[in-house]
C-alpha positions in Angstrom: 7.1 1.8 20.4 4.1 -0.4 19.3 6.7 -3.0 17.8 10.3 -3.7 18.3 11.0 -5.3 14.9 10.7 -4.3 11.2 9.0 -7.5 10.5 6.4 -7.0 13.2 5.7 -3.5 12.0 5.3 -4.4 8.3 2.9 -7.2 9.4 0.8 -4.6 11.1 0.8 -2.2 8.2 -0.3 -4.9 5.9 -3.5 -5.1 7.7 -4.1 -1.6 9.1 -5.7 0.0 6.2 -8.8 -1.6 4.7 -7.3 -1.2 1.2 -4.1 -1.9 -0.4 -4.3 0.8 -3.1 -6.3 3.8 -1.8 -5.1 6.8 -4.0 -5.4 10.4 -2.4 -3.4 13.0 -0.8 -5.7 14.2 2.2 -4.5 11.5 4.5 -0.9 11.5 4.1 -0.9 15.5 3.7 -2.5 15.5 7.2 0.0 13.5 8.9 2.9 14.9 7.2 1.7 18.3 8.2 1.7 17.2 11.9 5.3 15.9 11.4 6.4 19.2 9.7 7.4 17.2 6.5 5.7 19.3 3.8 8.4 21.9 3.5 11.7 19.9 3.4 15.0 21.5 3.1 16.4 19.2 0.6 15.6 19.5 -3.2 13.5 17.2 -4.7 13.3 15.3 -8.0 10.2 13.2 -8.7 10.0 10.5 -11.2 6.9 9.1 -12.6 6.1 6.7 -15.6 4.7 3.6 -16.6 8.3 2.0 -17.4 11.7 3.1 -17.0 11.3 5.0 -13.7 14.1 2.8 -11.7 16.6 3.2 -14.4 15.8 7.2 -14.4 16.0 7.2 -10.4 19.2 5.2 -10.4 21.1 7.3 -12.9 19.9 10.5 -11.2 20.9 9.5 -7.9 24.4 8.3 -9.3 25.1 11.6 -11.2 24.2 13.6 -8.1 26.2 11.6 -6.1 29.4 12.1 -8.3 28.5 15.9 -8.0 29.1 15.7 -4.3 25.3 15.6 -3.2 24.2 13.8 -0.3 21.2 11.9 -2.1 18.2 10.3 -0.4 16.3 7.8 -2.7 12.8 6.4 -2.2 11.7 3.5 -4.5 9.2 0.9 -4.4 8.3 -2.1 -4.4 11.6 -4.1 -2.8 13.0 -7.4 -3.9 14.6 -8.9 -1.0 14.4 -6.5 1.9 12.2 -3.5 2.8 15.1 -1.3 3.4 16.0 -1.4 -0.3 13.2 1.1 -0.5 15.1 3.9 1.3 18.6 4.5 0.6 21.2 7.3 1.2 24.0 7.6 -0.9 23.5 4.4 -2.4 23.2 2.3 0.9 19.8 1.0 2.3 19.1 2.4 5.6 19.1 0.3 8.9 15.9 -1.4 10.1 16.3 0.4 13.4 15.8 3.8 11.5 12.8 2.6 9.8 11.3 1.4 13.1 12.0 4.7 14.9 10.4 6.5 11.9 7.4 4.0 11.9 6.9 4.8 15.7 6.9 8.4 15.1 4.4 8.3 12.3 2.3 5.9 14.5 2.1 8.6 17.2 1.5 11.5 14.7 -1.3 9.5 12.8 -4.0 9.2 15.5 -7.4 9.1 13.8 -6.0 8.8 10.3 -5.8 5.5 8.5 -2.6 5.2 6.3 -1.8 2.7 3.6 1.3 0.5 3.8 2.6 2.7 1.0 1.7 6.0 2.7 3.4 5.0 5.9 6.7 4.0 4.0 6.6 7.2 2.1 6.4 9.4 5.4 9.2 7.3 6.8 11.5 8.0 3.9 10.9 11.7 4.2 11.4 11.6 8.1 14.6 9.5 7.7 16.0 12.0 4.9 15.2 15.0 7.1 17.2 13.3 10.1 19.9 12.4 7.9 20.2 16.0 6.2 20.2 15.0 2.8 20.8 17.4 -0.1 18.5 16.0 -2.6 15.7 13.7 -2.6 14.9 11.4 -5.6 11.5 10.1 -5.1 9.9 7.5 -7.4 6.1 7.5 -8.0 4.4 4.3 -6.8 1.1 4.7 -9.0 0.0 7.2 -11.4 1.4 10.7 -10.2 -1.5 13.1 -9.4 -2.7 11.1 -6.4 0.3 9.4 -5.3 1.6 9.7 -1.8 4.9 11.3 -3.0 3.2 14.1 -4.7 2.4 15.9 -1.6 5.7 17.6 -2.0 6.4 20.2 -4.9 9.3 18.7 -7.2 12.0 21.1 -8.2 12.3 18.9 -11.3 9.8 16.3 -12.4 10.3 13.5 -15.0 7.7 11.2 -16.6 9.6 8.5 -18.4 7.5 6.0 -20.7 3.5 6.3 -20.7 1.7 3.1 -21.7 -1.5 1.2 -20.3 -1.2 -0.1 -17.1 -3.2 0.1 -13.7 -6.1 1.0 -15.9 -8.6 0.3 -12.9 -7.1 3.5 -11.2 -5.6 5.5 -13.9 -8.0 5.2 -17.0 -8.0 3.1 -19.9 -6.2 5.4 -22.5 -2.8 7.0 -22.6 -4.4 10.2 -22.6 -6.0 9.7 -19.2 -3.0 8.1 -17.8 -0.8 10.8 -19.3 -2.8 13.3 -17.4 -2.5 11.6 -14.0 1.2 11.3 -14.4 1.5 14.9 -15.4 0.0 15.8 -11.9 3.7 15.5 -10.6 4.4 19.0 -12.7 4.6 22.1 -10.9 3.8 25.8 -12.1 7.3 27.4 -13.4 9.3 24.2 -12.6 11.1 22.2 -15.3 9.1 19.1 -16.2 10.7 16.6 -18.5 8.9 13.9 -20.6 10.9 11.0 -22.0 8.2 9.5 -24.1 8.8 10.1 -27.7 5.0 10.2 -28.3 3.6 11.9 -25.4 -0.1 11.8 -25.1 -2.1 15.0 -25.7 -3.5 14.4 -22.2 0.0 15.0 -20.8 0.7 18.0 -23.1 -2.5 19.9 -22.0 -1.8 19.2 -18.3 1.7 20.7 -18.7 0.4 23.8 -20.3 -2.5 24.1 -18.0 -0.1 23.7 -15.0 2.2 26.2 -16.3 5.2 23.8 -16.2 8.4 24.5 -18.2 8.0 21.1 -20.2 11.0 19.7 -22.0 10.4 16.9 -24.5 12.7 14.2 -25.7 13.9 14.7 -29.3 13.0 18.3 -29.0 14.7 19.8 -26.0 16.9 17.0 -25.2 17.8 13.6 -26.7 20.2 10.6 -27.7 21.6 9.0 -30.6 23.2 5.5 -30.5 25.2 3.2 -32.5 26.0 -0.4 -32.0 29.0 0.6 -29.4 28.2 4.2 -28.2 25.6 6.7 -27.6 25.4 10.4 -27.5 23.5 12.8 -25.2 22.4 16.3 -26.0 20.2 18.7 -24.2 20.2 21.9 -22.2 21.4 23.4 -18.9 19.9 25.4 -16.3 20.3 28.9 -18.2 19.3 27.1 -21.7 22.8 26.6 -22.8 23.3 23.7 -25.3 25.2 20.8 -23.9 26.5 17.6 -25.6 28.6 14.3 -24.8 29.4 11.9 -27.5 31.2 8.7 -27.7 29.8 7.6 -24.5 29.9 3.8 -23.7 26.6 2.0 -24.2 25.0 1.4 -20.8 22.7 -1.8 -20.0 19.7 0.5 -18.7 17.4 2.0 -21.1 18.6 5.1 -23.0 15.6 7.1 -22.9 15.5 6.8 -19.1 19.2 7.7 -18.8 18.8 10.6 -21.2 15.9 12.0 -19.0 17.8 11.5 -15.8 21.0 13.5 -17.5 18.7 16.4 -18.4 17.0 16.4 -14.9 20.3 16.6 -13.2 21.3 19.4 -15.5 18.4 21.4 -14.6 18.9 21.0 -11.0 21.9 23.3 -11.7 24.7 20.4 -11.6 27.5 21.2 -14.0 28.0 17.6 -15.8 31.3 15.9 -16.4 32.2 13.5 -19.0 33.6 10.8 -16.7 30.2 10.9 -14.9 28.3 10.2 -18.1 30.6 7.4 -18.8 30.1 5.9 -15.5 26.2 5.2 -16.4 27.5 2.3 -18.5 28.4 0.4 -15.4 25.0 1.0 -13.7 22.5 -2.1 -13.2 19.4 -2.7 -11.4 18.0 -5.8 -9.8 15.3 -7.2 -12.0 15.9 -5.2 -14.9 17.5 -7.7 -17.7 19.4 -8.7 -14.8 21.9 -11.6 -15.9 23.2 -14.3 -13.6 24.4 -17.8 -14.0 24.0 -20.9 -12.3 24.3 -24.5 -13.2 25.7 -23.9 -16.6 22.4 -21.8 -17.4 22.1 -18.1 -17.8 19.2 -16.4 -15.9 17.7 -13.3 -17.0 15.6 -11.8 -14.4 13.2 -8.9 -15.5 10.1 -7.2 -13.9 8.4 -6.9 -17.5 4.7 -6.9 -16.9 3.0 -5.0 -19.4 3.3 -4.7 -23.1 5.9 -2.3 -23.5 8.2 -3.7 -21.0 7.9 -7.1 -22.4 8.5 -5.9 -26.0 11.7 -4.1 -24.7 12.7 -7.4 -23.0 12.0 -9.4 -26.3 14.4 -7.0 -28.2 17.0 -7.3 -25.6 16.8 -11.1 -25.9 16.7 -11.1 -29.8 19.9 -8.8 -29.6 21.7 -11.4 -27.5 20.9 -14.9 -28.8 21.2 -18.0 -26.4 23.5 -20.9 -26.9 21.0 -23.2 -26.5 17.0 -22.7 -26.1 15.4 -20.2 -24.0 12.8 -21.0 -21.4 10.5 -18.6 -19.4 9.2 -18.8 -16.0 6.3 -16.3 -15.7 3.9 -15.0 -12.9 1.8 -11.9 -13.2 -0.9 -10.0 -11.4 -4.4 -10.5 -12.5 -5.0 -6.9 -13.6 -2.3 -6.9 -16.0 -2.6 -7.2 -20.0 -1.6 -10.9 -20.1 -2.4 -11.2 -23.8 -0.6 -8.2 -24.9 2.4 -8.7 -22.4 3.0 -12.3 -23.5 2.5 -11.8 -27.2 5.7 -10.1 -27.5 7.8 -12.9 -25.9 6.3 -16.1 -27.9 8.8 -15.6 -30.7 11.7 -15.5 -28.3 10.7 -18.4 -25.8 10.8 -22.1 -26.5 9.2 -23.4 -23.3 7.1 -22.0 -20.5 6.8 -22.6 -16.9 3.8 -21.0 -15.1 4.4 -19.6 -11.6 1.6 -19.8 -9.0 1.3 -16.8 -6.9 -1.5 -17.8 -4.6 -0.2 -15.9 -1.5 -0.6 -12.7 -3.3 -4.3 -11.8 -3.5 -4.0 -9.8 -6.9 -2.2 -12.7 -8.6 -3.3 -14.2 -11.9 -3.9 -17.8 -11.8 -1.8 -20.3 -13.8 -5.2 -21.3 -15.7 -5.3 -17.7 -16.9 -2.0 -17.7 -18.1 -2.2 -20.9 -19.6 -5.3 -19.8 -21.6 -3.3 -16.9 -23.2 -0.1 -19.1 -24.1 -2.3 -21.8 -25.6 -4.0 -19.3 -27.9 -0.5 -18.5 -29.1 0.1 -22.4 -29.5 3.0 -21.9 -27.0 4.6 -24.9 -25.3 3.8 -24.9 -21.7 5.9 -27.6 -19.7 4.6 -27.1 -16.2 3.2 -25.1 -13.1 4.0 -24.7 -9.7 5.5 -22.1 -7.1 8.5 -20.0 -8.7 11.0 -22.3 -6.9 9.1 -25.3 -8.3 9.1 -24.0 -11.8 12.9 -23.1 -11.6 13.8 -26.5 -10.5 11.6 -28.3 -13.1 13.2 -26.2 -15.7 16.6 -27.1 -14.6 15.8 -30.9 -14.9 14.6 -30.3 -18.5 17.1 -28.1 -20.0 20.9 -28.3 -20.8 24.0 -26.3 -20.1 24.0 -23.3 -22.4 20.2 -22.9 -22.3 18.9 -19.5 -21.1 16.0 -19.2 -18.3 14.1 -16.0 -18.3 12.3 -15.1 -15.2 9.6 -12.5 -15.8 6.5 -10.6 -14.7 5.7 -9.4 -11.1 8.1 -8.1 -8.5 6.9 -11.2 -6.5 8.1 -13.6 -9.2 11.4 -12.0 -9.6 12.1 -11.5 -5.8 11.4 -15.2 -5.3 14.0 -16.4 -8.1 16.6 -13.8 -6.5 16.0 -15.5 -3.0 16.5 -18.9 -4.7 19.6 -18.0 -6.6 21.0 -16.2 -3.7 20.9 -19.5 -1.6 22.5 -21.8 -4.4 26.1 -22.4 -2.8 26.9 -18.7 -3.4 26.8 -19.0 -7.0 24.4 -16.0 -7.4 24.5 -12.9 -5.3 
């Protein structure tokens, strides 16, 4: 084995490939073939989309687990520990398992340079095979057509919301992005789109592929009132299904509705208590609410206009007792103006997080320019921890502190909160 610890492996992987993002399937397919990973025994649910993927994955895995399936889940990125990316029946795998898989992949990849994400994807597939999972739920990292998880054919594929993001790789229109995400669809297999206004590119790609496309509000959907929601859709044999008076969940309903439909199309007979249990699901960094020092913290990885608009609606629906303050740090390739515009009406004071240890991070000067254009009050800059600590000294009990933007920003806040005398998990 090249290394004995996961940290050592990850440090090596971060430098092994010349480019952090290098889309394409040839490299990973070659190594997957050498490892006999291209024809898994487990069934496969693939989830792509701009926003809402994590919620759809979590809900799908929960429902499949309630149905008695052994479920392997692969997601990215992680917040506090790499093993969060690879979980079986809701529990992250052990570091030793990942190290052993990395060693196997290292030996099999002679002459092929794999990216950090490709290495991790193969490790997940290898571990799921070793542990004999029944169903794999794989989250697309970027796009769909050329993403590493797309080396396998999905039994059911989901595309959640579609919006402008990662435009340097996926194109500059919803049409082009929709085409890329529709690359996870397969001929004759169920394909689900949870976006209420699917771009023409996705529709055309689904038709050309020959996928069995199911659209929200046409083939499945949901209704909600202030306290409950109703899901309706179709079963594997086109039978009509419906569950009403379900308790409202914290996670976004379009993603949950797509998850319920996906699980139904995998042949699972749904039961009402399982759908009621969706109301208890939560995800780190998705409108995650924590409390410390008399302040409410809301952590959210919203980093594009669609996600920040959703966050703004959530904040408006739950007004703070006092003032609302925000700590934001984003990547340079994001739409800063469009993303921050949605929140200026909900935030009283801003702190700008400096993420200079991340090569793709936006500078605080870039974010400052955008906020000043909106006449927003910027109180300070610094590391994520600096910003939080400054904010605490200038706020009062009852105030609300929103931490948003990149996963790096939210992860740093989670680490800090976790160290505060056990007051936060």
